[in-house]
N, C-alpha and C positions, 0 to 999 in steps of 0.2 A: 504494500500500500504506500502511496506517495505521501511525503510529508506536506504539511501546509505550505511551507516555503517553496518546495518544488512545484506544487500545484499552482501556487500564485505566479511563479516565474513562467510556467507553461501557459498560463492564461494571459499574463501581461504582454508577452511577446507578440502573439497574434493580434491582441487588442491594439497594441501600438502601431502595427502595420495597417490594420483596418482604419485607425484614426488618421494616419498619414494619407491614406487614399481618400477618405471622406473629406478631410480638410482641403485637399487639392481640388475636390469637386465643388466645394461651396462657392468660390468666386465665379465658377463657370455655370452656376445655377443647375448643377447636376445632382445636388443633394438637398433634401428638405431642410428647412431652417427653423422649424417650430420646436425642434429638440436640439440640444447641443451635440456636436459631433462625438464627444466623449461618450455620451449616452448611447448614441447609435452604434458606435464601435463596440461597446460592451454588450449591447443587446444582440448584435449580429454574431459576436464571438461566442456568447452563451448559446445561441441557437446552433452554431456549428458544433460546439462541444456536446450539446445534447444529441445531435444527429450522430456523432461518432459513438457516443456511449450507447445509444439505442442500437446501433449496428452491432456493437460488441455483445449486447445482451440478447439479440435475436439474429443470429447469422443467416436465417432463412429470409430475412427482409431483402428486398431488391435495393441494394445499396446505390446503384446508379440512379434509379428513379427517386429515391429518398434525397440524395444530394442535389439532383436537378430541381426538385420541388423546393428544397430549402434555399438554394441559390436564387431561384426565381422570387421566392417570398422576400428574401433579404433585399434584392434589387428593387422590387416593387414598393416595399415598405420604407426604403430610405431615399427613394427618388423624389424629385421636386414636385411632381404632380399630386402628391398625397397631402391632403389638407384635413385638419381635424373635423371640419364641418361637412365633409363629404361622406363620412362613415366608411365602413369596411366594404370592400369589393367582394 
């Protein structure tokens, strides 16, 4: 079992990369701005970790389809055309 420090390091590295990507998209209007990029990065990172963990717990799941759906959701939920008053698609 991983230590808390090791788990934190494993989580912070991808979150940092996601944050860098999201921050680059803000001035180009590619990223929604109703939430801070840090929140979006942490949320997308958590979704990725959850997808990986689910795959480990059920190896019979279609990993390709699961990751495609998760990536699509992350893209759609962080993109600029999502506004709180529109509701969920």
